[in-house]
C-alpha positions in Angstrom: -15.3 30.4 -7.0 -18.9 29.7 -5.9 -20.0 29.5 -2.2 -20.7 25.8 -2.6 -17.2 25.1 -4.0 -15.6 27.2 -1.2 -17.6 25.3 1.4 -16.5 22.0 -0.1 -12.8 23.1 -0.1 -13.0 24.2 3.5 -14.6 20.9 4.5 -11.9 18.9 2.8 -9.2 21.1 4.4 -10.7 20.6 7.9 -11.1 16.8 7.3 -7.5 16.6 6.1 -6.3 18.5 9.2 -8.3 16.2 11.5 -6.9 13.1 9.8 -3.4 14.5 10.2 -3.9 15.2 13.9 -5.4 11.7 14.4 -2.4 10.0 12.7 0.0 12.0 14.8 -1.9 10.8 17.9 -1.9 7.2 16.5 -5.7 7.2 17.0 -6.6 3.5 16.4 -10.3 4.4 15.7 -9.2 6.8 13.0 -7.0 4.2 11.4 -9.8 1.6 11.4 -12.1 4.2 9.8 -9.5 5.0 7.1 -9.0 1.3 6.2 -12.8 0.8 6.1 -13.4 3.9 3.9 -10.4 3.7 1.6 -9.5 0.0 1.1 -11.6 -0.5 -2.0 -10.7 2.8 -3.6 -7.0 2.1 -2.9 -7.1 -1.4 -4.4 -8.8 -0.1 -7.6 -6.2 2.7 -7.9 -3.3 0.3 -7.5 -4.8 -2.0 -10.1 -5.0 1.0 -12.4 -1.4 2.0 -11.7 0.1 -1.4 -12.0 -2.2 -2.9 -14.6 -1.8 -6.2 -12.7 -4.1 -7.3 -10.0 -1.5 -9.5 -8.3 1.0 -6.7 -8.0 -1.7 -4.3 -6.9 -2.8 -6.7 -4.1 0.9 -7.0 -2.9 1.2 -3.2 -2.8 -2.2 -3.0 -1.2 -1.2 -5.4 1.6 2.1 -3.6 2.1 0.3 -0.2 2.4 -2.1 -1.4 5.1 0.7 -3.2 7.0 2.5 0.1 7.2 -0.6 1.8 8.3 -1.2 -0.8 11.0 2.4 -0.6 12.1 1.9 3.1 12.5 -0.9 2.3 14.9 1.5 0.8 17.4 2.9 3.0 20.1 6.4 4.3 19.4 9.0 2.3 21.3 11.5 4.6 23.0 15.0 3.3 23.6 16.7 4.3 26.8 20.4 5.2 26.4 22.7 4.0 29.1 
């Protein structure tokens, strides 16, 4: 593999690790960034998968609702 290809792979791995850490921390800035960057790409992919824009839009909305719910702090229940 060329040096350029290895550099690209290393960059993607670091970026993936940073995203994973941010998601575990429930970093709201990261979630906003992910929505901004990936929303159009995700919708196009869902249209491709479903072959139906309306179904794709429903899945798209559900996906981001789950992402936004993940942003909320975890509610801890206290056992009595």
